N, C-alpha and C positions, 0 to 999 in steps of 0.2 A: 551915204546914199548919193546917187547921181542926180542930175537935174531931172525934173519930172513935170508932166503935164498937170494942169489944174482943171478939174471937172466941177463946174459950178453946181451941177445937180447933186453932188455928194455932200455939199456943205450943210451942216446941221442934221443930216440924216443919222438915225440911230443904226449903228453897224455892230453886229455880233460876229466875233471870230473865235472859232474853237482851236485849241492848241496854239495860243498866241504868245506864249512866254519865251519861245526860242525858235531858232531856225527860220524856215520860210514864214511861219506864222508871226514871229516877232517882226519881221520885215514888213509883212502885210499890215500889221497894227500900226507901225510907224508911218507907212504910206497913207493910210486913212487919216491919221492925225494931221498930216500935212495938208489934207483936203478940208480940215476943220469939221470933220464928221464927229458925231458923238460916239466914241468908240468904247465898246466893252469886249473883253476877251476872257475866255475860260481856259484853265490849264490846271493840271494836278501839281505842277511845280510851283509851290507857294513863294519861295524866295526869288526865283527867276521872274515870276510875275510881278512881285512887289518892286523888285529892282528895275524892271522895265518901266513901270509907272513913274518911278522917281526920275529915271533917265530922261523920259519924254517930257516930263514937266519942266525939268531944267533946260532942256534943249529948245522946246517950243512954247513954253509957258501954257501948255494945254494938258488937261488931265484925262487919262484913260481910266476906265473902270475895270478892275480885275477882280474876278471871283475864283477862288480855288474850287475845282470841280473834278471829280473822277467821272469822266464821260462814259465809262463802262456801266455806271449806275444810272439808269435812265430816270429814276425818281429824283436823283440829285441834279441831273441835267435840267429837268423840268422846273425844279425849285430855283435853280440859278437863273434860268431865263425869266421866271416870274419876278425875281429881284431886280433884274436889269430893266424890265418893263416898268416896274414901279419907280425906279430911280431916274430913268432916262426917257421913258415914253415908249410908244409902239415901235417895234423893230421893222425897219424898212429894208435892211440888207443883211443877209446871212452868208457868211463864208465858212463852209464846212471844210476845215483844213486838217484837224488833228489826225495823226496816224503814227504807226511805229513799224519800221522796216527791219525789225530784228530777223537775222538770218536763222534758218532752221532746215534740217534735212528731212527727207521723207520718213525715215525710220524713227526719228525722235518725236514725231507729232502724236500726241494723245488726243482723244476726243475733247478733253478739257482745254488743251492748248489751242486746238482748232477753233473752238468756240471763243476763246480769248482773242484770237487774231481777228475774227469776225467782229467782235465787240469793239475793239479799239480802232479798226480800220474801216468799218462800214456801218454798223448798227446805229450809232449816234447820228450819222448823217440824216437818216430817215427821221428819227425821233426829234431832232432839232428842227427839221423842216415842219414836222407835224405841229410842233409847239409854237412856231412863229407865223405860219402862213395866214392864220386868221387876222393877225394885225395887218398884214399886207392886203388881204382881201377887203378889209374894212376901209383901208386908205385908197383902194382902187389901183394900187401899184406896188411893186416889190421886185427885188432881184435876189436870186440865190446862186452862189458860185461854189461848186464843188471842186476840190483839188484831187486829181487822179494821179496816175503814174504811167510812164511809158514802159515800165518793166515787163508787164505781161504782153505788150505788143511786140517786144523783142524776144519773146519766149525765154526770158531770163529764168534760170533755175536757182535753187538754194533757198527759196522762201515761198513755198506753194501757198501757204495761208495768206500771206501778204498779197501776192499777185492775184490770187482768186478774188479777194475782197476788192482790190483796186479795179479789176476788170468789171466787177459788178457795179461800180460807180457810174460807168458809162450807161448801163441799162437803167439805173436809178434816175440819172439825169434826164434821160429821154422820156421816161414814163411820167416823172413829176412835171416836166415841161408840158406834156399833154394834159395832165389832170389840172394843172394850175393856170394854164394859159388863158382860160375863159375869165379869170379874175385879173388879167393884166399882170401876172407874175411870171417873170422870165427865169429860166433855170438853165445854166450853162456849166460846163466843166472845163477847167484849165488843167492841162496834162503836162506836168514837168518832165523834162529829161533828167540828166544827172546834174543836179544843182549843188554847188559847192558851199555847204554850210560848215560851221565850226565842227559839227559832229562828223560830217563826211571827211573833213581834213584829218580829224583825230583818229578815225577808225579805218578808213579805206584808201585814202588818196596817197599814191606813191608816184614818183616821177615816171615809172614804167607804165602804170595804169593811166596816168594823164596823157602820155604820148599816144597810147592806143585809143583813148577816147577822142582825142583831137583828130586822129586819122579817120575816125568814123563820122565826125561832124563836118558839115559844110562850113560852118563858122569856126574859125580856128582860134577860139578862146574858150576857156571853161565858163560855163554859165553860173550866175550868182543869184541870190534871192531877189534882187531888184528886177531881174528879167521876168520872174513870175508875178511879182506885185504889180508891175505895169499892166500886164494882161488882166489881172484880177480887177484893177481899178476900171479898166475899159468896160469889162462885162458887167460891173456893178453900176456903172454910170448910164445916163441917158444917151450917151454917144453910141451905145450898142442896142438902141431901142428896138431894132428889128431882128435881133439875134436871140434865139432860144433853142434848146435841145441840141446845142453844139458841144463838141469835144475838141478843144483848141490846143494843139500840141506846141509846146515851147521846149524844143530839145536841141536847137542848133542845127537841125537838118539831118536827122538820122532816119526817123520813121517816114515811110513814103506810102 
């Protein structure tokens, strides 16, 4: 990780991150640990989640709470959130991050696969919010940060289920901000561009594709998970106290 800002308002806050065992989510978990937040994260990948807890404890002498959870099963999600609340206390900050950008073409999509894409990329965002906002309401404050994607903004093809779900997150962010604003709960969306995670390196990054990407970007370097986590911390903290219903793009300067 690079050097990072310290946000005093994040210290000791209970933070829940979905999809926190790898990729951008793993990086967000680590960034909140550096803020001395009380961090809990959910993921279906049990070994990756357990390994991350061990790694962070060795590195920072601070322990994150990991619960294995299939986020497509809403009852399981609600039970996991209840366990976190019992262990750590009321949840102040929710980071809706978990997603899957599996490629798929038009003709391959069945009704079952379409529903699955909505379930993994959108549905749990709403139900996680529904499960935690009463904690925030009771405390008189709270922040929710949704993770979107610029893919639909670029009219990217090859994964219509994913781009549809991700575009809906912008609408969800804005309507939740309206519904929850009266309780001093802020809801924002951080919209990543192409962020180079280990999965992206393994599956799609080639020298030719990197060259084309950098030609499109104003910033002439590939973006990394730290670039997203920094924005997430800002919107989760009191430094963004006047910001809600926003969709903040972190893409190196492509979308205009």
